[in-house]
C-alpha atoms as one frame of an Amber mdcrd trajectory, in Angstrom:
protein
 140.168 137.426-142.741 139.430 135.648-139.747 138.098 137.453-136.526 140.656
 139.010-134.484 140.307 139.158-130.543 141.393 142.653-129.835 142.182 144.069
-126.405 140.462 146.469-123.877 141.365 149.887-123.986 142.844 149.595-120.642
 144.974 146.581-121.665 146.052 148.595-124.676 147.025 151.458-122.394 148.627
 149.753-119.777 151.105 148.012-122.476 151.940 151.305-123.594 152.452 152.666
-119.950 155.462 150.218-119.978 156.880 151.246-122.581 155.905 148.246-124.972
 155.264 148.591-128.387 152.205 147.478-130.251 153.219 144.247-132.839 150.172
 142.861-134.402 146.089 143.667-134.500 145.678 141.391-131.598 147.493 143.594
-129.444 145.431 146.465-130.472 142.296 147.873-129.006 139.514 148.891-130.875
 140.205 152.845-130.876 144.066 152.055-131.503 143.156 150.107-134.259 141.014
 152.493-135.820 143.566 155.113-135.376 146.644 152.953-136.900 144.518 152.344
-140.051 143.720 156.033-140.293 147.289 157.510-140.131 148.808 154.533-142.483
 146.118 155.198-144.949 146.974 158.824-145.177 150.543 157.661-144.918 150.124
 155.593-147.518 147.924 157.734-150.082 150.480 160.725-149.364 153.453 158.695
-150.870 151.509 156.927-153.550 149.733 160.308-155.297 153.856 161.726-154.703
 154.554 159.607-157.603 152.661 160.971-160.319 152.844 164.543-158.977 156.631
 164.564-159.190 156.929 162.729-162.736 154.800 165.609-164.000 157.667 168.102
-163.066 160.030 166.008-163.754 159.795 165.737-167.302 161.221 169.336-167.286
 164.245 168.165-165.974 167.369 170.036-167.329 169.336 166.832-168.164 169.200
 163.173-168.318 170.899 162.725-164.938 168.543 165.508-163.562 165.641 162.929
-164.608 166.954 160.244-163.596 167.719 161.915-160.019 164.007 162.391-159.643
 163.006 158.967-161.094 164.834 157.726-158.105 162.675 159.777-155.852 159.811
 158.651-157.619 160.697 154.599-156.920 161.735 155.868-153.177 157.808 157.485
-152.884 156.004 154.079-154.351 158.454 151.936-151.906 157.355 153.996-149.167
 153.660 153.769-150.123 154.025 149.971-150.369 155.255 149.632-146.693 152.234
 151.474-145.757 149.784 149.799-147.579 151.167 146.408-147.108 150.920 147.295
-142.950 147.305 148.131-143.983 147.349 144.834-145.358 148.010 142.995-141.774
 145.334 145.297-140.078 142.470 143.447-142.408 142.411 146.107-145.103 142.824
 145.089-148.803 145.883 147.373-150.522 144.043 146.202-153.902 140.889 148.055
-152.672 142.657 150.881-151.541 145.127 151.648-154.440 142.636 150.207-157.291
 138.934 150.485-156.235 138.457 153.733-154.149 137.485 157.156-156.225 139.559
 159.616-156.348 138.012 162.171-153.994 138.369 159.413-151.270 141.932 158.888
-151.325 143.469 160.666-148.178 146.381 163.178-149.103 147.913 166.813-148.443
 145.795 169.030-150.899 149.017 170.335-151.943 149.559 167.230-154.221 146.304
 168.374-156.084 148.232 171.268-157.425 150.692 170.283-160.283 154.293 171.164
-160.726 154.605 172.031-163.730 158.420 172.871-163.912 161.800 171.634-162.494
 161.757 174.747-160.557 158.955 173.853-159.138 159.890 170.168-158.423 162.995
 171.509-156.629 160.785 173.528-154.057 158.447 170.620-153.634 161.636 168.294
-152.739 162.936 171.012-150.182 159.346 171.798-148.730 157.174 168.973-149.266
 159.774 166.356-148.423 160.542 168.483-145.308 157.353 167.757-144.164 157.314
 164.278-144.762 160.332 163.815-143.280 159.393 165.806-140.024 155.997 163.582
-140.014 157.334 160.359-140.384 160.646 161.295-138.554 158.463 161.908-135.386
 156.721 158.486-135.764 160.171 156.770-136.297 161.113 158.451-132.686 157.978
 157.935-130.763 155.640 155.425-132.561 153.970 152.939-130.722 153.580 150.387
-133.428 156.835 148.450-133.825 156.516 147.058-137.439 156.117 150.716-139.012
 158.532 152.154-136.507 160.931 149.831-137.592 160.429 150.239-141.369 160.851
 154.033-140.895 164.085 153.252-140.461 164.770 153.262-144.220 162.094 155.718
-145.084 163.308 158.249-142.583 167.016 158.458-144.295 165.078 158.419-147.777
 163.012 161.125-147.182 166.329 162.897-145.991 167.696 162.565-149.003 164.333
 163.812-151.181 164.758 167.219-149.344 168.843 167.717-149.349 167.962 166.789
-153.021 165.706 170.035-153.480 167.620 172.188-151.904 170.824 171.063-153.536
 168.673 172.050-156.840 167.375 175.161-155.166 171.166 176.566-154.942 171.851
 175.472-158.680 168.879 177.713-159.649 168.981 180.799-157.456 172.648 181.200
-159.043 171.324 180.999-162.372 170.117 184.247-164.558 166.152 184.135-163.687
 166.340 181.364-161.033 166.059 183.718-158.176 162.903 184.930-159.045 161.673
 181.361-160.501 162.100 180.179-157.225 160.350 183.042-155.497 157.019 182.414
-157.527 157.365 179.013-156.489 157.895 179.640-152.775 155.117 182.158-152.796
 152.506 179.729-153.383 154.034 176.396-152.010 155.249 177.893-148.720 151.693
 178.675-147.718 150.454 174.928-148.774 153.106 173.334-146.520 152.765 175.268
-143.525 148.554 173.981-144.439 149.899 170.348-144.775 150.346 169.641-140.864
 146.813 169.939-140.205 143.919 171.661-137.908 145.764 173.947-135.249 145.792
 172.173-131.572 142.774 173.600-130.507 140.843 172.046-133.444 142.145 169.222
-133.298 139.654 165.760-133.915 141.575 162.888-133.473 143.031 163.498-129.962
 143.695 159.866-129.372 147.053 160.208-131.622 149.493 161.522-128.948 147.452
 159.237-126.169 148.589 155.997-128.031 151.757 157.096-129.467 150.783 157.538
-133.042 153.231 160.536-132.715 155.077 161.928-130.657 154.022 165.765-131.503
 151.182 167.963-131.675 150.159 169.532-135.291 151.364 173.038-134.231 154.910
 171.725-132.730 155.246 169.597-136.152 154.468 172.898-137.903 156.978 174.768
-135.700 159.812 172.125-136.315 159.280 172.217-140.029 159.751 176.007-140.101
 162.913 175.577-137.718 164.697 174.559-140.680 162.998 175.648-143.611 162.609
 179.125-142.766 166.244 179.387-142.391 167.244 177.622-145.666 165.079 179.934
-147.697 166.556 183.043-145.937 169.640 181.675-146.970 169.108 182.143-150.421
 167.702 185.022-150.255 164.263 184.456-150.694 161.309 186.102-149.271 159.744
 184.395-146.516 156.041 184.562-145.306 157.501 183.935-141.471 159.952 185.033
-139.132 161.950 183.782-135.746 159.803 185.601-132.987 162.476 185.792-129.643
 160.222 186.615-127.110 157.869 183.847-127.855 160.362 181.259-129.234 158.751
 180.481-131.909 158.090 181.376-135.982 155.396 183.596-136.664 153.321 183.179
-139.722 153.198 186.904-141.611 149.888 186.062-143.495 146.829 185.403-142.638
 146.071 181.692-141.436 144.160 179.870-143.170 143.173 181.780-146.271 141.719
 181.422-149.772 143.630 179.530-152.496 142.994 179.459-156.166 144.526 176.415
-157.060 143.992 177.023-160.634 145.876 180.101-160.605 148.207 179.008-158.167
 147.495 182.079-155.777 146.403 183.085-152.107 144.046 185.726-151.457 146.071
 187.209-148.428 143.969 190.191-148.884 140.437 188.871-147.836 142.202 188.349
-144.666 141.947 185.055-142.482 139.059 182.548-143.284 137.787 179.333-141.252
 139.215 176.003-140.998 135.555 174.668-142.381 136.444 176.742-145.379 139.652
 174.896-145.993 137.922 171.662-144.993 135.550 172.391-147.752 138.389 172.891
-150.035 140.154 169.403-149.129 136.849 167.565-149.125 136.198 169.112-153.301
 139.978 168.244-153.680 142.129 170.237-156.576 142.861 170.401-160.107 144.736
 167.272-160.378 143.090 164.466-158.201 141.563 162.847-160.547 144.537 162.836
-163.284 146.737 161.643-160.913 144.593 159.107-159.362 143.537 157.669-163.052
 147.253 157.421-164.021 147.873 155.043-160.899 145.006 153.377-161.477 144.830
 152.624-165.732 147.204 149.824-165.642 144.962 147.384-163.867 142.119 148.580
-165.653 143.687 148.027-168.900 144.595 144.421-167.808 141.179 143.424-166.548
 139.956 144.578-170.315 142.646 142.481-172.083 141.487 139.820-169.739 138.291
 140.511-170.362 138.731 140.328-174.149 140.424 137.033-174.563 137.834 135.639
-172.219 135.393 136.877-174.613 137.539 135.656-177.704 137.627 131.741-176.037
 133.788 131.911-175.562 133.103 133.108-179.205 135.522 130.673-180.964
């Protein structure tokens, strides 16, 4: 990629103060460019890894129609990933290298997707909770984002993420009404609700990348987004009669967690060790860095096709040489 002339931080801030969107790399400052690369990579990786994560559980679909609906969601997620990777390419990063040449532990997506979704019930809860988190996060960027191309692309993504979470809600209601379904949902919510609370990242007082608000990458802080998510997730779960480890506090006008946050999590057992009390965020960051049990398998499933193609091409080339 040819050298690009970036604007100064003052020029970029002046543009944003005038309410003008950033439309291309030559309108970005160095800090803005690096920040946009970071947030787009997380978004793209999250959408991409959700595909094998959801496919694993989709194989437990109760009917052909249910399986087809899950595959439709997976197709949407891959489309969302392509949008973000394509924009990263405009910012000078090879999407081929991002998708096919990184090690599994180098991908940047919420830890929740490293824990296997093994049943249709868990997929339904993931759609209702995980996709709700995606809807909140990307909806915030859609409303407040300063990068024009992404903001416009998210008009489509926003509608599809809303469909995904509604799909999860519909199936959770169906499962809740069948014998034993309520207990299945409760078991899934017990481990998936805290993981989604964790999804929004460090609390505001520990946030490392403060430029996200200043530069208009998003309009709300991590804690504000966490509250937005709980404001719809908690009432929905309570509507189904499920035990939710959070409640609304009228005095503070906020949702309050009823478990130590953050806490230690045993991914292989899908179990939280709340009895041990609160841990530090450094311990959480270490768990995220180490990735979870499905990280290598999911990334391998995405990269496998390209590797097989290269092996076939290499074999054909060798045959041409020796013949």
